[in-house]
KEZA-543407 format. One record per residue (C-alpha): residue number from 1; residue in one letter; z, y, x. Coordinates in Angstrom, 2 decimals, m for minus. Layout:
// KEZA-543407
num/residuo/zz/yy/xx
NUM/a/Z/Y/X
...
//
This chain:
// KEZA-543407
num/residuo/zz/yy/xx
1/m/17.15/23.43/0.52
2/s/17.28/19.68/m0.08
3/f/14.67/17.77/m2.01
4/i/16.86/17.19/m5.06
5/d/17.57/20.90/m5.47
6/i/15.49/22.79/m7.97
7/f/13.17/25.34/m6.45
8/r/14.29/28.88/m7.14
9/p/13.71/29.80/m10.80
10/l/10.43/31.50/m11.63
11/r/10.29/34.32/m14.12
12/r/8.80/32.80/m17.25
13/s/6.95/35.98/m18.12
14/q/4.88/35.61/m14.94
15/v/4.31/31.84/m15.08
16/q/1.18/30.35/m16.62
17/r/m0.70/27.09/m16.37
18/w/m3.07/26.76/m13.46
19/r/m6.75/26.68/m14.41
20/e/m9.03/24.56/m12.26
21/l/m12.70/25.21/m11.65
22/g/m14.73/23.83/m14.55
23/t/m11.70/22.72/m16.58
24/y/m8.58/24.00/m18.28
25/q/m6.56/20.91/m17.43
26/a/m3.18/21.70/m15.94
27/t/m1.05/18.67/m16.79
28/f/m1.77/15.44/m14.94
29/s/m0.26/12.28/m16.36
30/v/m0.54/9.04/m14.44
31/f/m2.47/6.48/m16.48
32/g/m1.59/2.94/m15.60
33/t/1.70/3.51/m13.79
34/d/2.82/0.03/m14.84
35/i/0.08/m1.64/m12.80
36/y/2.67/m1.99/m10.03
37/n/4.45/m4.52/m12.27
38/s/1.49/m6.84/m11.77
39/s/2.08/m9.42/m9.05
40/i/m1.57/m9.41/m7.97
41/v/m1.55/m5.61/m7.65
42/r/1.48/m5.78/m5.39
43/s/m0.23/m8.50/m3.38
44/c/m3.20/m6.17/m2.86
45/v/m1.16/m3.09/m2.01
46/r/1.33/m4.79/0.31
47/p/m1.03/m5.46/3.27
48/l/m2.43/m1.92/3.01
49/a/1.07/m0.45/3.11
50/e/2.29/m2.76/5.88
51/l/m0.66/m2.13/8.20
52/s/m0.57/1.62/7.56
53/s/3.16/1.75/8.31
54/k/2.61/0.51/11.88
55/a/1.07/3.83/12.92
56/e/3.01/6.35/14.99
57/a/2.85/10.12/14.75
58/k/1.83/12.08/17.84
59/c/2.64/15.78/18.09
60/n/3.17/18.27/20.91
61/d/6.30/19.39/19.08
62/p/8.83/16.68/20.00
63/n/11.06/17.60/17.07
64/i/8.34/16.99/14.46
65/e/7.23/13.80/16.22
66/r/10.81/12.52/16.27
67/i/11.33/13.34/12.58
68/l/8.13/11.60/11.45
69/n/8.68/8.47/13.52
70/d/12.45/8.05/13.34
71/r/13.84/9.69/10.20
72/p/11.48/11.74/7.98
73/n/14.30/12.16/5.46
74/i/17.80/10.92/4.70
75/y/16.48/7.92/2.75
76/m/13.94/6.23/5.04
77/n/12.66/5.72/8.56
78/g/9.14/6.41/9.74
79/k/7.79/2.98/8.85
80/a/9.24/3.06/5.33
81/f/7.91/6.60/4.90
82/l/4.32/5.57/5.64
83/s/4.65/2.45/3.51
84/k/5.92/4.45/0.53
85/v/3.23/7.11/0.84
86/r/0.47/4.48/1.05
87/t/1.90/2.50/m1.87
88/r/2.11/5.57/m4.11
89/l/m1.43/6.52/m3.10
90/e/m2.80/3.12/m4.11
91/i/m0.87/2.98/m7.39
92/l/m1.12/6.62/m8.51
93/n/m4.25/7.71/m6.56
94/a/m2.29/10.73/m5.31
95/a/0.77/10.93/m3.07
96/f/2.68/14.20/m2.68
97/i/4.90/14.86/0.35
98/y/7.39/17.73/0.20
99/i/7.82/19.45/3.57
100/e/11.41/20.63/3.83
101/r/12.10/23.74/5.93
102/d/15.26/25.58/6.90
103/t/15.90/29.32/6.53
104/r/13.87/29.96/9.70
105/a/10.86/28.05/8.31
106/k/11.45/25.23/10.79
107/v/10.46/21.79/9.48
108/t/13.48/19.56/8.87
109/g/12.12/16.71/6.76
110/f/9.31/15.07/4.83
111/y/9.93/13.63/1.33
112/p/7.48/11.55/m0.73
113/v/7.82/12.93/m4.27
114/p/8.63/10.10/m6.76
115/y/7.08/11.88/m9.73
116/s/6.06/10.42/m13.07
117/y/3.56/13.16/m13.85
118/f/3.07/16.76/m12.78
119/e/1.91/20.12/m14.05
120/a/0.11/22.85/m12.11
121/l/1.51/26.38/m12.57
122/e/0.39/29.81/m11.43
123/y/2.93/32.40/m10.33
124/n/2.04/35.69/m8.61
125/n/m1.45/34.33/m7.89
126/g/0.10/31.32/m6.14
127/l/m0.10/27.63/m7.03
128/f/3.07/25.71/m7.83
129/i/3.50/22.10/m8.94
130/k/6.12/21.12/m11.51
131/f/7.10/17.47/m11.12
132/y/8.55/15.37/m13.93
133/f/10.47/12.14/m13.30
134/p/10.85/8.91/m15.30
135/t/14.65/9.19/m15.41
136/d/16.89/11.94/m16.78
137/v/16.50/14.01/m13.59
138/d/15.49/17.60/m14.31
139/p/11.93/18.62/m13.35
140/i/11.49/20.51/m10.09
141/v/8.96/23.17/m9.15
142/l/7.62/23.24/m5.59
143/p/5.11/25.59/m3.95
144/w/1.71/24.17/m3.07
145/a/2.13/25.47/0.49
146/d/5.05/23.07/1.03
147/l/3.25/20.04/m0.41
148/a/1.02/17.73/1.58
149/v/m1.13/15.58/m0.70
150/v/m3.38/12.61/0.02
151/r/m5.74/11.36/m2.66
152/k/m8.27/8.65/m3.41
153/d/m10.96/8.43/m6.10
154/y/m11.03/12.20/m5.76
155/m/m13.72/13.46/m8.13
156/k/m12.61/15.06/m11.40
157/s/m9.49/17.04/m10.54
158/d/m8.99/19.62/m7.81
159/i/m5.36/18.63/m7.32
160/g/m4.86/14.90/m7.94
161/g/m6.94/11.75/m7.79
162/d/m8.51/10.10/m10.81
163/d/m6.55/7.63/m12.94
164/n/m6.66/3.82/m12.90
165/q/m8.50/3.47/m16.21
166/s/m11.28/1.43/m14.58
167/i/m8.94/m1.39/m13.50
168/i/m6.62/m1.51/m16.53
169/e/m9.02/m3.63/m18.58
170/v/m9.34/m6.19/m15.77
171/l/m5.57/m6.37/m15.35
172/e/m5.13/m6.87/m19.10
173/l/m7.69/m9.68/m18.94
174/m/m5.75/m11.32/m16.11
175/s/m2.49/m10.96/m18.04
176/t/m4.07/m12.49/m21.16
177/a/m5.41/m15.43/m19.14
178/n/m1.98/m16.03/m17.60
179/q/m0.23/m15.87/m20.96
180/g/m2.82/m18.24/m22.43
181/l/m2.07/m20.75/m19.67
182/v/1.67/m20.50/m20.31
183/n/1.23/m20.94/m24.06
184/s/m1.09/m23.87/m23.46
185/i/1.52/m25.67/m21.38
186/k/4.20/m25.02/m23.99
187/a/1.97/m26.17/m26.84
188/t/0.97/m29.46/m25.21
189/a/4.54/m30.19/m24.16
190/n/5.78/m30.31/m27.75
191/l/5.46/m33.19/m30.23
192/r/3.16/m32.09/m33.05
193/g/1.77/m34.02/m36.00
194/i/1.88/m34.91/m39.72
195/l/4.87/m36.82/m41.10
196/k/3.88/m38.96/m44.13
197/s/6.30/m40.77/m46.41
198/t/5.26/m44.09/m48.06
199/k/7.63/m43.45/m50.94
200/a/5.87/m42.40/m54.12
201/m/6.16/m38.88/m55.52
202/l/9.09/m37.45/m53.57
203/a/10.58/m34.21/m54.80
204/p/9.78/m31.12/m52.69
205/e/13.43/m30.93/m51.65
206/a/13.35/m34.53/m50.39
207/i/10.13/m33.89/m48.42
208/k/11.63/m30.83/m46.79
209/e/14.83/m32.74/m45.99
210/q/12.85/m35.55/m44.28
211/k/10.83/m33.04/m42.26
212/d/13.86/m31.03/m41.15
213/k/15.70/m34.20/m40.14
214/f/12.70/m35.42/m38.14
215/v/12.36/m32.10/m36.37
216/s/16.07/m31.94/m35.67
217/d/16.25/m35.49/m34.31
218/y/13.06/m35.78/m32.30
219/m/11.53/m32.35/m31.64
220/g/14.56/m30.52/m30.28
221/l/15.55/m29.97/m26.67
222/e/17.94/m32.93/m26.91
223/n/15.01/m35.32/m27.22
224/a/14.12/m35.13/m23.52
225/g/12.36/m38.51/m23.59
226/g/9.77/m37.38/m26.15
227/i/10.06/m40.62/m28.19
228/a/10.51/m40.80/m31.98
229/s/11.67/m43.85/m33.97
230/l/10.59/m44.37/m37.60
231/d/11.13/m47.02/m40.28
232/a/8.55/m48.49/m42.65
233/t/9.01/m45.66/m45.16
234/q/7.56/m43.04/m42.83
235/d/4.27/m42.66/m40.98
236/f/3.73/m40.04/m38.22
237/t/0.20/m39.02/m37.20
238/p/0.18/m36.94/m33.97
239/i/m2.08/m33.90/m33.66
240/k/m3.75/m33.58/m30.30
241/m/m3.52/m29.99/m29.05
242/e/m6.35/m28.78/m26.81
243/p/m5.84/m25.01/m26.46
244/s/m8.63/m23.09/m24.77
245/t/m7.78/m21.46/m21.42
246/a/m9.73/m19.61/m18.76
247/t/m11.48/m21.82/m16.23
248/f/m10.82/m21.73/m12.51
249/e/m14.08/m19.90/m11.89
250/q/m13.27/m17.31/m14.53
251/m/m9.80/m16.72/m13.10
252/k/m11.29/m16.44/m9.61
253/e/m13.81/m13.82/m10.75
254/i/m11.07/m11.76/m12.42
255/r/m8.98/m11.96/m9.27
256/e/m11.96/m10.98/m7.10
257/n/m12.57/m7.93/m9.29
258/i/m9.02/m6.75/m8.64
259/y/m9.40/m7.46/m4.91
260/r/m12.58/m5.40/m4.80
261/y/m10.87/m2.48/m6.52
262/f/m8.25/m2.30/m3.76
263/g/m10.63/m3.23/m0.96
264/v/m8.97/m6.49/0.09
265/n/m9.78/m10.19/m0.07
266/d/m7.88/m13.45/m0.26
267/d/m7.64/m13.82/3.54
268/i/m6.06/m10.38/3.86
269/v/m3.63/m10.93/1.00
270/m/m2.59/m14.34/2.37
271/a/m2.61/m13.14/6.02
272/k/m5.15/m15.78/7.00
273/i/m7.61/m13.61/8.97
274/t/m8.42/m15.35/12.26
275/k/m11.41/m13.37/13.50
276/t/m10.63/m10.18/15.39
277/e/m13.83/m8.54/14.16
278/e/m12.80/m8.98/10.52
279/f/m9.39/m7.48/11.17
280/e/m10.90/m4.54/13.05
281/n/m13.39/m3.90/10.24
282/f/m10.60/m3.97/7.67
283/y/m8.61/m1.51/9.76
284/i/m11.58/0.85/10.17
285/m/m12.48/0.77/6.47
286/r/m9.08/0.67/4.74
287/v/m6.38/1.88/7.13
288/e/m7.90/4.42/9.50
289/p/m9.27/6.75/6.76
290/f/m5.79/7.02/5.26
291/l/m4.26/7.90/8.64
292/v/m6.96/10.51/9.32
293/d/m6.44/12.10/5.89
294/l/m2.66/12.14/6.26
295/s/m2.88/13.57/9.80
296/r/m5.13/16.45/8.79
297/e/m3.13/17.24/5.66
298/l/0.20/17.34/7.47
299/t/m1.33/19.41/10.28
300/s/m2.67/21.93/7.79
301/k/0.54/22.21/5.76
302/v/2.93/22.25/8.73
303/y/1.02/24.66/11.00
304/g/m1.24/26.53/8.60
305/k/m3.58/28.90/10.42
306/k/m1.92/28.03/13.74
307/a/m3.39/24.52/13.61
308/d/m5.40/23.73/16.76
309/d/m5.49/21.12/19.52
310/d/m1.99/22.14/20.63
311/h/m0.61/22.34/17.10
312/k/m1.55/19.20/15.23
313/i/m0.14/15.94/13.93
314/v/m2.07/12.74/14.57
315/y/m1.15/9.28/13.27
316/q/m2.37/6.57/15.61
317/s/m2.23/2.82/15.33
318/d/m2.58/0.37/18.19
319/h/m6.09/m1.11/18.03
320/f/m5.04/m3.77/20.52
321/a/m2.66/m5.16/17.91
322/f/m5.67/m7.00/16.49
323/v/m6.78/m8.42/19.85
324/t/m6.07/m12.07/20.60
325/l/m3.98/m13.16/23.60
326/d/m7.04/m14.51/25.45
327/k/m8.89/m11.21/25.08
328/k/m5.86/m9.25/26.26
329/i/m5.81/m11.37/29.41
330/q/m9.56/m10.84/29.89
331/l/m8.98/m7.07/29.81
332/f/m7.44/m7.28/33.28
333/s/m10.65/m8.41/34.95
334/t/m13.04/m6.45/32.73
335/v/m11.17/m3.15/32.29
336/v/m8.12/m2.85/34.56
337/l/m9.89/m3.77/37.78
338/y/m12.57/m1.17/37.04
339/g/m10.08/1.68/36.55
340/g/m10.51/1.91/32.77
341/m/m6.84/1.07/32.17
342/t/m3.76/1.14/34.36
343/i/m1.71/m1.96/35.03
344/d/1.21/m0.47/33.09
345/e/m1.03/0.19/30.07
346/w/m2.22/m3.40/30.24
347/r/1.35/m4.70/30.58
348/s/2.39/m2.69/27.52
349/l/0.13/m4.93/25.44
350/f/2.58/m7.73/26.22
351/n/5.66/m5.49/25.77
352/l/6.34/m5.63/29.52
353/d/8.10/m2.87/31.46
354/h/6.72/m0.48/34.06
355/i/6.22/m1.75/37.60
356/e/5.99/0.26/40.78
357/g/2.46/1.58/41.21
358/g/1.51/0.39/37.76
359/d/0.63/3.89/36.55
360/v/m2.08/4.33/39.22
361/p/m5.64/3.24/38.34
362/v/m7.13/0.54/40.59
363/r/m10.67/m0.60/41.30
364/r/m12.19/m3.99/41.69
365/l/m13.28/m3.64/45.34
366/d/m9.83/m4.10/46.87
367/a/m7.42/m3.26/44.00
368/a/m6.46/m0.02/45.75
369/p/m5.82/3.35/44.08
370/l/m8.98/5.19/43.17
371/d/m8.25/8.05/45.55
372/a/m7.56/5.74/48.50
373/p/m10.14/5.74/51.34
374/v/m12.38/2.71/51.55
375/a/m11.55/0.38/54.42
376/g/m13.73/1.17/57.45
377/d/m14.12/4.86/56.67
378/d/m11.67/5.85/59.43
379/d/m13.43/3.70/62.01
380/k/m16.75/5.20/61.04
381/d/m15.40/8.70/61.45
382/g/m13.99/7.78/64.87
383/d/m17.35/6.45/66.01
384/d/m19.04/9.67/64.96
385/d/m16.52/11.67/66.98
386/d/m17.18/9.54/70.09
387/k/m20.90/10.15/69.77
388/d/m20.29/13.88/69.63
//
């Protein structure tokens, strides 16, 4: 069954809304879906998605590992798959992944579900999720057992994460400040003032005619120079426009509030981090928890009760990706020569190929394999034999 197919029809007489512990809520709408239209929100989510997408899946089942890393589904590769899941998690606070299986229950694909909102249903004492979509596509119903779900801000609901209500007000404030700046620029760019005629007691029609002619001649787009010419019968008094806009400090505080909500800062958004420790801390706090959650959820939903050390899926990201070139070179004398890393493993940090003997650990004493005898041991044994 492909993802776009509707799950087999359920008998309506046996279908009812799922009831969570402590609540009767069964329909979960996504509040604040449009936050992804905000440029600053995309700027916050992009580094999270990009760093998360660099991870690789490890699994003892080569077929599942190949699917996750190379082609989880017909639409995307492994990197795009992770990026999409992380993006939907940050925007919707819940990301659902449909695990596609063939008639023999063998996993054949993983599909992030692009839902608009969903409804929990109960059928034969089992949990099913009915997904609705923003377009004219018909809703689909999928069993909970075939859905892997990762969540954040997970407090109120048993199924999905909480909504984005807490950040909507800040985003609206940022939008208002931006619109105020745009309107301020437009207002100050136009010629505004009071046109006074020195002629006595003009008829209303004549006043309106003078005003319309002045506006047409000097305040239209054709008057690119911004200069007006008047005779002695007219007097123009300009009005100085000073619209109020948010200050730099106010805009900065609004921006920082949004950064804090997504757990990023300006250096991360602008890719200006220079200290390895800062990058490692960001990875540990904002990337690694997502990979751990996704790994455990996929393991549970793919293997079920069979999940163990031999049946698990683990997403791993290269920690050395955050290490500077100088520190990578230092690893040779501090780690490789003490047997903590093979030469081939060290060379892989520079994308270099395998060399002969590079997969054998060495030690600092003479750079020989760890299981090699120490020089002089044979002579010592020979001397002992002579004494005997």
